[in-house]
C-alpha positions in Angstrom: 0.7 16.9 18.9 -0.3 13.8 20.9 -4.0 14.4 20.1 -3.3 15.1 16.5 -1.2 11.9 16.3 -3.9 9.8 18.0 -6.6 11.2 15.6 -4.2 10.4 12.6 -3.6 7.0 13.8 -7.3 6.3 14.4 -8.0 7.4 10.9 -5.3 5.3 9.4 -6.3 2.2 11.4 -9.8 2.8 9.8 -8.3 3.1 6.5 -6.2 0.0 6.7 -9.2 -2.0 8.0 -11.4 -0.9 5.0 -8.6 -1.9 2.5 -7.6 -5.1 4.1 -8.1 -7.3 1.1 -4.7 -7.9 -0.5 -4.1 -7.2 -4.2 -0.9 -8.1 -5.9 1.4 -5.6 -7.4 1.2 -6.9 -10.9 -2.6 -6.8 -11.0 -2.4 -3.2 -9.8 0.1 -2.3 -12.4 -2.0 -4.0 -15.2 -5.2 -2.2 -14.3 -3.3 1.1 -13.9 -2.2 0.7 -17.6 -5.5 -0.5 -19.0 -8.1 1.2 -16.8 -10.1 0.0 -13.8 -13.1 -0.6 -15.8 -11.4 -3.8 -17.3 -12.3 -5.5 -14.1 -16.1 -4.9 -14.8 -15.9 -6.9 -18.0 -17.5 -10.0 -16.5 -19.7 -11.2 -19.4 -18.1 -14.7 -19.6 -18.4 -15.0 -15.8 -22.2 -14.0 -15.8 -22.6 -16.6 -18.5 -21.0 -19.3 -16.2 -23.1 -18.1 -13.3 -26.2 -18.4 -15.3 -25.3 -21.9 -16.5 -24.3 -23.0 -13.0 -27.4 -21.8 -11.6 -29.6 -23.5 -14.3 -28.0 -26.7 -13.3 -29.0 -26.3 -9.7 -32.5 -24.7 -9.8 -33.1 -25.6 -6.3 -30.5 -23.1 -5.1 -32.4 -20.2 -7.1 -35.8 -21.4 -5.7 -34.6 -21.5 -2.1 -32.8 -18.2 -2.2 -35.7 -16.5 -4.0 -38.1 -18.0 -1.4 -35.9 -16.6 1.4 -35.7 -13.2 -0.2 -39.3 -12.8 -0.9 -40.1 -13.9 2.7 -37.7 -11.3 4.1 -39.1 -8.7 1.6 -42.7 -9.4 3.1 -41.5 -9.0 6.6 -39.9 -5.6 5.6 -43.1 -4.4 4.1 -45.0 -5.4 7.2 -42.4 -3.6 9.5 -41.4 -6.8 11.4 -38.1 -7.5 9.9 -35.1 -7.6 12.1 -32.6 -7.0 9.3 -30.1 -4.4 10.5 -26.7 -3.1 9.4 -23.6 -3.9 11.3 -22.9 -1.7 14.4 -19.6 -0.8 12.7 -21.2 0.4 9.5 -21.0 4.2 9.8 -23.0 4.7 6.6 -26.2 4.1 8.7 -25.3 5.5 12.1 -28.0 8.3 11.9 -31.0 7.5 14.0 -33.3 8.5 11.1 -32.5 5.1 9.5 -34.3 3.3 12.3 -36.8 5.9 13.3 -38.3 6.8 9.8 -40.5 4.0 8.6 -39.6 4.7 5.0 -35.9 5.0 5.4 -35.9 1.9 7.7 -37.6 -0.2 5.0 -35.4 1.3 2.3 -32.2 0.3 4.2 -33.6 -3.3 5.0 -34.5 -3.9 1.4 -31.0 -2.7 0.3 -29.3 -5.0 3.0 -31.6 -8.0 2.1 -31.0 -7.7 -1.6 -27.2 -7.4 -1.1 -27.1 -10.4 1.0 -29.2 -12.5 -1.4 -27.1 -11.6 -4.4 -23.9 -12.4 -2.5 -25.4 -15.7 -1.3 -26.4 -16.7 -4.9 -22.8 -16.0 -6.3 -21.5 -18.1 -3.4 -23.8 -20.9 -4.0 -23.2 -21.1 -7.8 -20.0 -23.2 -7.5 -18.1 -21.1 -9.9 -14.6 -21.6 -10.8 -12.1 -19.5 -8.8 -11.5 -17.1 -11.7 -15.2 -16.4 -12.4 -15.9 -16.2 -8.7 -13.2 -13.5 -8.1 -14.3 -11.4 -11.1 -18.1 -11.5 -10.1 -17.2 -10.9 -6.5 -15.3 -7.7 -7.4 -18.0 -6.3 -9.7 -20.9 -7.3 -7.3 -19.1 -5.5 -4.4 -18.8 -2.3 -6.4 -22.4 -2.4 -7.5 -23.7 -3.1 -3.9 -21.6 -0.2 -2.6 -22.8 2.1 -5.3 -26.4 1.5 -4.7 -26.3 2.1 -1.0 -29.2 4.4 -0.2 -26.8 6.7 1.8 -25.1 7.7 -1.5 -28.2 9.7 -2.7 -28.9 13.2 -1.4 -32.6 12.3 -1.5 -32.4 9.5 0.9 -29.4 10.3 3.2 -30.8 11.8 6.2 -27.6 13.6 7.3 -27.5 15.1 3.8 -31.0 16.4 3.9 -30.4 17.9 7.4 -27.1 19.6 6.3 -29.0 21.1 3.2 -31.7 22.5 5.3 -29.3 23.8 8.1 -27.1 25.6 5.5 -30.0 26.8 3.1 -28.6 24.5 0.3 -25.0 25.6 0.7 -23.8 22.3 1.6 -24.9 20.8 -1.9 -23.7 23.9 -3.6 -20.1 23.2 -1.9 -20.4 19.6 -2.7 -21.2 20.2 -6.5 -18.2 22.5 -6.7 -15.9 19.8 -5.3 -17.5 17.2 -7.6 -16.7 19.3 -10.7 -13.2 20.0 -9.6 -12.5 16.3 -8.7 -13.9 15.1 -11.9 -12.0 17.6 -14.0 -8.7 15.6 -13.9 -7.3 12.2 -13.1 -7.7 10.2 -11.0 -11.4 11.5 -11.1 -12.4 10.1 -7.6 -13.4 12.1 -4.6 -10.5 14.0 -2.9 -9.4 12.1 0.2 -7.1 14.7 1.8 -6.7 18.5 2.1 -3.1 18.8 1.0 -3.0 22.5 1.6 -2.2 21.8 5.3 1.0 20.0 4.5 4.4 21.1 2.7 7.3 18.9 2.0 10.2 20.4 3.8 7.8 22.4 5.9 6.0 19.9 8.1 6.8 16.7 6.1 10.2 15.4 5.4 11.9 17.6 7.9 14.6 15.5 9.5 17.8 17.5 8.9 20.2 16.3 6.3 22.0 16.9 3.1 21.9 15.6 -0.4 25.5 14.4 -0.9 25.0 12.7 -4.4 22.9 13.3 -7.3 22.5 11.4 -10.6 19.8 11.5 -13.4 18.1 8.7 -11.5 18.2 9.6 -7.8 19.5 11.9 -5.1 21.2 10.4 -2.0 20.4 12.0 1.3 22.5 11.7 4.3 20.8 12.5 7.6 22.6 14.6 10.2 23.3 12.6 13.5 21.3 13.8 16.6 23.5 11.6 19.1 27.1 12.0 20.2 28.0 8.6 18.8 26.7 6.6 16.0 26.8 2.9 14.9 29.7 2.1 12.8 27.7 0.2 10.0 25.3 2.6 8.2 21.9 2.0 6.9 20.9 2.7 3.3 17.0 3.0 2.7 15.5 2.2 -0.7 11.9 3.5 -1.0 9.2 2.4 -3.5 9.7 3.5 -7.0 6.0 4.2 -7.3 5.7 6.7 -4.4 8.0 9.4 -3.1 10.5 8.4 -0.4 9.1 10.6 2.5 6.6 8.2 3.7 9.7 7.0 5.8 10.4 10.6 6.9 6.7 11.7 7.3 6.3 14.2 10.2 8.1 14.9 13.4 7.4 12.2 15.9 6.0 10.0 13.1 9.3 9.6 11.0 11.0 6.3 10.9 14.2 8.2 9.7 13.9 10.5 12.7 13.5 7.7 15.1 16.5 5.7 13.7 18.7 8.7 13.8 17.8 9.3 17.4 18.9 5.6 18.1 22.4 6.3 16.8 21.8 4.9 13.3 23.7 6.4 10.4 20.8 6.8 8.0 21.1 7.4 4.1 18.1 7.6 1.8 17.6 7.3 -1.9 15.1 9.8 -3.4 14.0 8.5 -6.8 13.5 11.1 -9.5 9.8 11.4 -10.8 10.5 10.0 -14.4 9.5 11.8 -17.6 8.7 10.2 -21.0 12.5 10.4 -21.9 13.2 8.0 -19.0 11.1 5.2 -20.6 14.0 2.8 -20.5 14.7 2.9 -16.8 14.0 -0.8 -15.7 15.2 -3.2 -13.0 18.8 -2.9 -14.2 18.9 0.9 -14.0 17.2 1.0 -10.6 19.5 -1.8 -9.3 22.6 0.0 -10.7 21.2 3.1 -8.7 21.2 1.1 -5.4 24.7 -0.1 -6.1 25.9 3.4 -6.8 24.2 4.7 -3.6 26.0 1.7 -1.8 29.4 2.8 -3.0 28.6 6.4 -2.0 27.7 5.4 1.6 30.8 3.2 1.9 33.1 6.0 0.9 31.4 8.6 3.1 31.3 6.5 6.2 34.4 4.4 5.6 32.4 1.2 6.5 33.1 -2.0 4.6 29.4 -3.0 5.3 26.0 -1.4 4.9 22.6 -2.4 6.1 20.3 -2.4 3.1 16.7 -1.5 3.7 14.1 -1.8 1.0 10.3 -1.1 1.2 7.6 -2.5 -1.1 8.8 -2.3 -4.8 12.0 -0.9 -3.4 12.3 -4.1 -1.3 12.0 -6.3 -4.6 14.9 -4.4 -6.1 16.9 -4.5 -2.9 16.5 -8.2 -2.6 17.7 -8.7 -6.3 20.7 -6.4 -5.6 21.6 -8.4 -2.6 21.4 -11.6 -4.8 23.6 -9.8 -7.5 26.2 -9.0 -4.8 26.1 -12.7 -3.6 26.5 -14.0 -7.2 29.5 -11.8 -7.7 31.2 -12.7 -4.5 30.7 -9.3 -2.9 28.0 -10.1 -0.3 30.3 -9.1 2.4 29.5 -5.4 1.5 26.1 -6.0 3.2 25.7 -6.0 6.9 22.1 -7.2 6.7 18.9 -6.9 4.6 15.6 -5.4 5.7 12.5 -5.8 3.7 9.3 -4.0 4.8 5.9 -4.9 3.1 7.7 -6.6 0.2 6.5 -9.6 -1.7 8.9 -11.7 -3.3 6.8 -14.8 -3.7 3.6 -14.2 -5.8 2.2 -17.7 -5.5 -0.7 -16.5 -3.2 -1.5 -13.7 -5.8 -5.2 -13.7 -5.2 -7.0 -11.7 -8.1 -3.8 -11.8 -10.2 -4.3 -15.4 -11.2 -7.9 -14.5 -12.1 -7.3 -11.4 -14.1 -3.7 -11.1 -15.4 -3.0 -13.4 -18.4 -0.5 -13.1 -21.2 -3.0 -11.0 -23.3 -3.5 -8.6 -20.3 0.3 -8.3 -19.9 0.7 -7.4 -23.6 -2.0 -4.8 -23.5 -0.8 -3.3 -20.4 2.8 -3.0 -21.6 1.7 -1.5 -24.9 -0.4 1.3 -23.1 2.6 2.3 -20.9 4.9 2.0 -23.9 2.8 4.6 -25.8 3.3 7.3 -23.1 6.8 6.1 -21.9 5.4 5.8 -18.3 2.7 4.7 -16.0 0.8 7.5 -14.6 0.5 7.4 -10.8 -2.8 9.1 -10.9 -4.2 6.0 -12.8 -2.8 3.8 -10.2 -4.4 5.9 -7.4 -7.9 5.4 -9.2 -7.3 1.6 -9.4 -6.6 1.5 -5.7 -9.6 3.5 -4.8 -11.9 1.2 -6.6 -10.5 -1.9 -4.9 -12.4 -0.7 -1.6 -15.2 1.5 -3.0 -17.1 1.8 0.2 -14.4 3.5 2.2 -12.3 5.1 -0.6 -14.9 6.3 -2.9 -18.4 6.5 -1.5 -17.3 7.4 2.1 -15.7 10.6 0.6 -18.5 10.9 -2.0 -21.0 11.4 0.9 -18.6 13.6 3.1 -17.5 16.0 0.3 -20.4 16.0 -2.1 -23.5 15.4 0.0 -22.6 17.1 3.3 -20.3 19.7 1.7 -17.5 19.0 4.1 -13.9 19.7 3.2 -11.6 16.5 3.0 -9.8 15.8 6.2 -6.0 16.7 6.6 -3.8 13.7 7.4 -0.2 13.4 6.6 -0.3 9.9 5.4 -3.0 10.6 2.9 -1.2 13.8 1.6 1.9 11.7 0.9 -0.3 9.2 -0.9 -1.7 11.8 -3.1 1.7 13.1 -4.0 1.9 10.5 -6.9 4.7 9.8 -9.2 5.1 8.0 -12.6 6.8 4.7 -13.3 9.1 4.3 -16.3 7.5 2.0 -19.1 10.4 -0.5 -18.7 10.1 -0.9 -15.0 6.4 -1.3 -15.4 7.1 -4.1 -18.0 9.8 -5.6 -15.7 7.4 -5.8 -12.8 4.6 -7.3 -14.8 6.9 -10.0 -16.1 8.4 -10.7 -12.7 5.1 -10.9 -11.0 3.0 -12.9 -13.4 5.8 -15.5 -13.9 6.7 -15.4 -10.2 10.5 -15.6 -11.2 12.1 -14.9 -7.9 11.1 -18.2 -6.3 13.2 -20.2 -8.9 17.0 -19.7 -8.8 18.1 -18.4 -12.1 14.8 -17.7 -13.6 15.1 -13.8 -13.1 18.0 -12.0 -14.6 19.2 -8.8 -12.9 22.3 -6.7 -13.9 23.4 -9.7 -16.0 23.3 -12.0 -13.0 20.9 -14.9 -12.4 18.8 -14.2 -9.2 19.3 -16.8 -6.5 17.7 -15.5 -3.3 18.9 -18.5 -1.3 22.5 -17.2 -1.9 21.7 -14.1 0.2 23.3 -15.5 3.4 23.1 -12.4 5.6 20.7 -11.7 8.5 17.4 -10.4 7.4 14.5 -8.4 9.0 11.3 -8.9 7.3 8.1 -6.8 8.3 4.6 -7.5 7.1 1.2 -6.0 8.0 -1.6 -8.3 9.0 -4.2 -6.0 7.4 -2.0 -5.1 4.4 -4.2 -4.4 1.2 -1.3 -4.7 -1.3 1.3 -7.0 0.1 -0.6 -10.1 1.7 1.4 -10.9 4.9 1.2 -14.6 4.1 3.1 -13.8 0.9 5.7 -11.9 2.9 5.9 -14.9 5.2 7.5 -17.0 2.4 10.4 -14.6 2.2 12.3 -16.3 5.1 12.4 -19.6 3.2 13.7 -17.9 0.1 16.6 -16.2 1.6 19.7 -18.1 2.8 20.3 -16.3 6.1 18.8 -16.1 9.5 15.6 -14.1 9.2 13.5 -12.4 12.0 10.0 -12.1 10.8 7.7 -9.3 12.2 3.9 -9.2 11.8 2.5 -5.8 12.7 -1.2 -5.4 13.6 -1.6 -2.8 10.8 -2.0 -2.3 7.1 0.4 -1.4 4.3 1.1 2.3 5.1 0.7 2.0 8.9 3.3 -0.9 8.9 5.8 1.7 7.9 4.5 4.7 9.8 4.4 2.9 13.3 5.9 5.2 15.8 6.0 4.4 19.5 3.3 5.9 21.6 0.2 4.3 20.0 -1.5 2.2 22.7 -3.1 -0.1 20.1 0.2 -1.0 18.4 1.0 -4.7 18.6 3.5 -6.9 16.6 4.4 -10.6 16.6 8.1 -11.5 16.1 9.8 -14.9 15.4 13.3 -16.0 14.5 12.0 -19.5 13.5 9.6 -19.2 10.5 9.4 -22.7 9.3 5.7 -23.3 10.2 2.8 -22.4 8.2 1.5 -18.8 8.2 -1.6 -19.9 10.1 0.3 -21.7 12.8 2.6 -18.7 13.2 -0.3 -16.4 13.6 -1.8 -18.6 16.3 1.5 -19.4 18.0 3.6 -16.2 18.1 3.3 -14.1 21.0 2.0 -10.5 20.5 4.1 -7.8 21.9 2.9 -4.3 23.0 4.3 -1.5 21.0 5.8 -0.9 17.7 8.4 -3.0 15.7 10.6 0.2 15.3 12.0 -0.4 18.9 12.6 -4.0 18.1 14.2 -3.0 14.8 16.5 -0.5 16.6 17.7 -3.3 18.9 18.3 -5.6 16.0 20.5 -3.0 14.2 22.4 -2.4 17.3 23.4 -6.0 17.5 24.6 -6.0 14.0 26.1 -2.6 13.1 29.3 -2.7 15.1 30.6 -0.6 17.8 29.7 3.0 18.5 31.9 5.8 17.2 31.9 9.5 17.4 29.3 11.0 15.3 30.6 12.8 12.1 30.6 16.5 12.3 30.2 17.2 8.6 28.1 15.6 6.0 29.4 13.8 2.9 33.1 13.4 2.4 35.7 13.0 -0.5 33.9 13.5 -3.8 30.6 13.2 -2.2 30.1 16.9 -0.9 26.8 18.3 0.3 24.8 19.7 -2.5 21.5 21.0 -1.0 19.7 20.5 2.3 17.2 17.5 2.6 14.6 16.9 1.3 16.6 17.7 -1.9 15.1 18.7 -5.2 13.9 15.5 -6.9 11.1 15.2 -4.3 9.4 18.3 -5.6 9.3 17.2 -9.2 5.7 16.7 -10.5 
């Protein structure tokens, strides 16, 4: 198990490093509705590039001269252009030993470098630069000589060694992957994982079920438990078990082992008939789950935990309780990889406008939902080198089966998003409504995050591809209570799946978050290990005295229905 865990952690670290560029949620949701290829519509940006370069002919002359000079050195075999030592695409010694392959590689690298330099020198406006940067990055990655079976030495060797069987296997996988959305190379062998078998196996019972969600109560594993329970609200665009992944890699299992009474919402995978589920319906679901937790445990307070999009709804639910004078029902608020302030939205400001929002809404309204498979496709094209072409080479050119990793298996277990929720997230993200008190309405209440005057625990990942940690760093200034901010040395998924035992794990913690993000990054002292242990200590300080662990699950009108992981998690 230790060796397997280390292998998985290493793969996850590489994945997080590959997808380190943050992309805001509203941009991803717009692309998922309209299609990734919308981003490649860069006609006006190319026109601006041409116009700006025409105004600065010296830039074109200088860059062209540099490129032609380098091309001459490549032809004569005296160029020192070389790939990064970390670039695994060209690790085969043939790229250096074979004169033809070496020149081909150097030409590719020099051309890519020159193209990027010209775009950078053109002094484009921010919007045009971001659009061209995305399109150019994808073009450069696609044209890599390692992607061709005729110029990839590893693929040629595999074909010879297997008598062509590697290419036959690859062709079969290609046809299978392209036959259905998301029409990208498979990243994982899901046959090795079973929900309820080796994923989502922490013991528990479903103690409440509605049309919207199931509520899971996890069985205690300690003689005593903390008096104040914890209610976890997972994302609405993924299944909940990223927080109960696998034994020794489950946040739920870890917290239960620390004496925490853990409850989990398992959202239903919506169908077209659920098109009208939006912020208010999901917020109402959190409130209903909160009431069930209170009745089952007898506690007047509950710690509310939200992750990613579930964190956005959790924060608004906390504001709703504060507005109604019921904030004392919360013992604290935890937000993990959750962006409430979209002002650092990156590509969103360049690509999401009112027309785009209207088109994206219309697209999801026609179906009644946003298909999670299209969101997976969008995500893959954000980092094509590692999430498209890496698997293209491995699966199609080398004929290797995709790897078996629990995180990737969970990530491939996609869900749909109701049309109304899709629309609500688009409106909230583009208008950045949560930073201005009263601008966002939620359950007929104006949202004022500054009124949420409870202790908060906020977690971000420094390499997060979706929720930029600097955006997460704004959260303490939006909330009204005392906040502990945690910055994990990981990405979006690994910030959640961060069990003890990884020697590379680090995090920075601060209870005073008034400085700039850059100052925080340079000033906060890194701590060895995972934030999980820090979080358990934080909960112990705020969850009241210990009491004897319950011997039965549920209570009152909330009697156990089925064993965890329940039934909704299996709906496709």
